[in-house]
C-alpha positions in Angstrom: 24.1 8.6 -16.9 20.6 9.5 -15.9 18.0 9.2 -18.7 14.6 10.9 -19.4 11.4 9.2 -20.5 8.1 11.1 -21.1 5.0 9.4 -22.3 1.2 9.3 -21.7 -0.2 7.1 -18.9 -2.9 4.6 -19.6 -6.1 4.5 -17.5 -5.4 3.4 -13.9 -5.1 -0.4 -13.7 -7.6 -2.3 -11.7 -5.0 -3.4 -9.3 -4.1 0.2 -8.5 -7.8 1.0 -7.9 -8.2 -2.0 -5.6 -5.2 -0.8 -3.6 -6.7 2.7 -3.3 -9.8 1.3 -1.8 -7.7 0.1 1.1 -6.3 3.6 1.9 -7.6 4.7 5.3 -7.8 8.2 6.7 -6.3 8.2 10.1 -6.5 11.9 11.0 -7.6 15.3 9.8 -4.7 17.4 8.4 -3.5 19.6 11.3 -2.8 23.3 10.7 -4.5 25.9 12.9 -3.6 28.6 10.4 -5.7 27.0 7.8 -9.4 27.9 7.9 -12.1 25.4 6.7 -13.9 26.9 3.7 -16.8 24.6 4.3 -17.8 21.9 6.6 -17.9 19.3 3.9 -17.7 19.2 0.1 -21.1 18.3 -1.3 -20.4 15.8 -4.1 -22.9 15.9 -7.0 -25.6 13.2 -7.0 -24.4 10.1 -8.7 -20.7 11.1 -8.2 -20.2 10.0 -4.6 -16.8 8.5 -5.3 -15.4 11.3 -7.5 -15.2 15.1 -7.5 -16.3 16.3 -11.0 -13.3 17.6 -13.0 -14.6 21.1 -13.6 -15.5 21.4 -9.9 -12.0 20.3 -8.8 -10.3 22.6 -11.3 -12.6 25.4 -10.1 -11.4 24.9 -6.6 -7.8 25.5 -7.6 -8.7 28.5 -9.7 -10.2 30.0 -6.5 -7.1 29.2 -4.4 -8.6 26.3 -2.4 -8.0 22.5 -2.5 -9.7 19.4 -1.0 -8.2 17.1 1.6 -9.9 14.1 3.2 -10.4 13.6 6.9 -12.3 11.2 9.1 -15.5 13.2 8.7 -15.3 13.7 4.9 -13.7 16.0 2.4 -13.0 19.6 3.3 -11.6 22.6 1.4 -8.5 24.4 2.6 -7.0 27.8 1.8 -3.9 28.5 3.9 -3.0 32.0 5.0 -0.1 32.5 4.7 0.3 30.4 1.6 3.4 28.4 0.7 5.0 28.8 -2.7 8.3 27.9 -4.3 9.6 30.8 -6.4 10.6 29.1 -9.7 13.3 31.7 -10.5 14.9 31.6 -7.0 14.8 27.8 -6.6 17.8 26.6 -4.6 19.4 23.2 -5.2 21.2 22.0 -2.1 24.7 20.7 -2.7 23.8 17.3 -1.3 20.9 16.9 -3.7 23.1 17.8 -6.7 25.8 15.4 -5.5 23.2 12.6 -5.1 22.1 13.1 -8.7 25.7 12.5 -9.9 26.5 9.6 -7.6 23.7 7.2 -8.6 22.0 5.9 -11.7 18.6 7.5 -11.9 15.9 7.5 -14.6 13.5 10.4 -14.9 10.0 9.8 -16.2 6.9 12.0 -16.5 3.4 10.7 -16.4 4.2 7.0 -16.8 2.6 5.7 -13.5 0.5 8.5 -12.0 -1.8 6.1 -10.0 1.1 4.4 -8.4 2.7 7.7 -7.4 -0.5 8.8 -5.7 -0.8 5.5 -3.9 2.8 5.8 -2.7 2.1 9.3 -1.4 -0.7 7.8 0.6 1.5 5.2 2.3 2.2 7.1 5.5 1.0 7.3 9.0 -1.3 10.2 8.3 -2.8 10.8 4.9 -5.4 13.0 3.3 -5.7 10.7 0.2 -8.8 8.6 0.3 -10.8 6.7 -2.4 -12.6 9.9 -3.6 -9.4 11.9 -3.8 -7.6 9.0 -5.6 -10.3 8.6 -8.2 -10.8 12.3 -8.7 -7.1 13.0 -9.4 -6.6 10.0 -11.6 -9.5 11.2 -13.7 -7.9 14.7 -13.8 -4.7 13.1 -14.9 -6.3 11.1 -17.7 -7.8 14.4 -18.9 -4.4 16.0 -19.0 -4.7 18.3 -16.0 -2.6 16.4 -13.4 0.9 15.1 -13.8 3.5 13.0 -12.0 7.2 13.4 -12.0 8.9 10.1 -11.2 12.4 9.0 -10.3 13.3 5.4 -11.1 16.3 3.3 -10.1 17.1 -0.1 -11.6 13.6 -0.4 -13.1 11.8 0.4 -9.8 9.9 3.5 -8.8 12.2 5.2 -6.2 10.3 8.4 -5.6 8.2 11.1 -7.1 5.5 13.7 -6.8 2.2 14.7 -8.4 0.2 17.9 -8.9 -2.3 19.8 -10.9 -1.5 22.2 -13.8 -3.7 25.1 -14.9 -2.2 27.6 -17.3 1.1 28.7 -16.0 0.4 27.5 -12.5 1.4 24.2 -11.0 -0.1 23.0 -7.7 2.1 20.5 -5.9 0.0 18.0 -4.0 2.3 15.4 -2.5 5.7 13.7 -2.8 7.3 10.5 -1.6 10.5 8.5 -1.6 11.5 4.8 -1.3 15.2 5.5 -2.0 17.0 8.4 -0.2 17.0 11.7 -2.2 14.6 10.5 -4.8 11.8 12.9 -3.8 14.3 15.8 -3.8 15.4 14.9 -7.3 11.8 14.8 -8.4 11.3 18.3 -7.1 14.4 19.6 -8.9 13.2 18.0 -12.1 9.7 19.5 -11.7 11.1 23.0 -11.2 13.4 22.6 -14.2 10.4 21.7 -16.4 8.4 24.6 -15.0 11.2 27.0 -15.5 11.8 25.9 -19.1 8.1 25.9 -19.8 7.5 29.5 -18.7 5.5 28.8 -15.6 4.8 31.6 -13.2 3.6 29.9 -10.0 4.5 26.7 -8.0 2.1 26.4 -5.2 3.1 24.1 -2.3 0.3 24.9 0.1 2.4 25.0 3.2 6.1 25.6 3.9 7.9 22.9 5.7 11.5 22.9 6.9 12.3 20.5 4.2 10.9 22.7 1.4 12.4 25.8 2.9 15.9 24.4 2.1 14.9 24.7 -1.6 13.8 28.3 -1.3 10.1 27.9 -0.3 8.5 31.0 1.2 5.2 32.1 2.8 3.1 34.9 1.3 -0.2 36.4 2.4 -3.2 34.8 0.9 -4.3 38.0 -0.8 -0.9 38.3 -2.5 -1.2 34.6 -3.5 -4.6 35.1 -5.1 -3.3 37.9 -7.2 -0.4 35.8 -8.5 -2.8 32.9 -9.0 -5.2 35.0 -11.2 -2.4 35.9 -13.5 -0.8 32.5 -13.7 -4.0 30.4 -14.4 -4.8 32.7 -17.3 -1.3 32.6 -18.9 0.1 30.0 -21.3 2.9 27.6 -20.4 4.3 24.3 -21.7 4.8 21.5 -19.2 6.6 19.2 -21.6 8.7 20.9 -24.3 9.1 18.8 -27.4 12.3 20.6 -28.2 13.9 18.7 -25.3 12.9 15.0 -25.8 15.8 13.6 -23.6 17.1 16.4 -21.4 19.4 15.8 -18.4 18.5 17.5 -15.2 21.6 19.6 -15.3 20.7 20.9 -18.7 17.2 21.8 -17.5 18.5 23.6 -14.4 21.0 25.8 -16.2 21.2 28.7 -16.2 19.9 30.8 -13.3 19.4 28.2 -10.6 21.3 28.9 -7.5 23.5 26.3 -5.8 24.7 25.7 -2.3 
């Protein structure tokens, strides 16, 4: 049966940082609907390799987020904005079947740096050294989290994002084993639903995320939802459920295919 493990993550190991230094930016993220908020983020003096935590959190509170490109970091604020309604989350039948057919282990915040590096292992990425260092620091301060799917002692897939109040901002996801990233998304939504979260921001809607119920909303509407969510309380990890199974978290109220 699948199991659950939730524990704090130690500081990023040196090997992970060394790997991050090798991450190369191959292209600027492409989306003509997304305006540039600024030509380039001006990093504070002495902080050339990291965005200060309060600055980064401030971006999210304003509805913008940084991404790296060949010419530096830029801020994005999509219009329309992609969100995944927590109460109307849809679990495809194939994903639920995959959960039952294989031995999976769910973990939260046990290898955040490795999850970020895995998300960067693709043909086009927006995760460079500055992004990596900034979000690992945010994680160490308790503001960013990873949801991980393990199989036979190996990281099979996962995702990471930023949490402020009752808002969770999904950043990226990956899989090394088929269906692992989908299961990580299901587990994230289950945690958010149980913890009283109001908003799951996914930046853009993709055909893949649309299968789970993702929708686009005008930026003005999103900003109104954001203002309420970041100022509301929520629990990302509920101590009343130390070893929950995914099915227990998802019931009741989650639709099925």
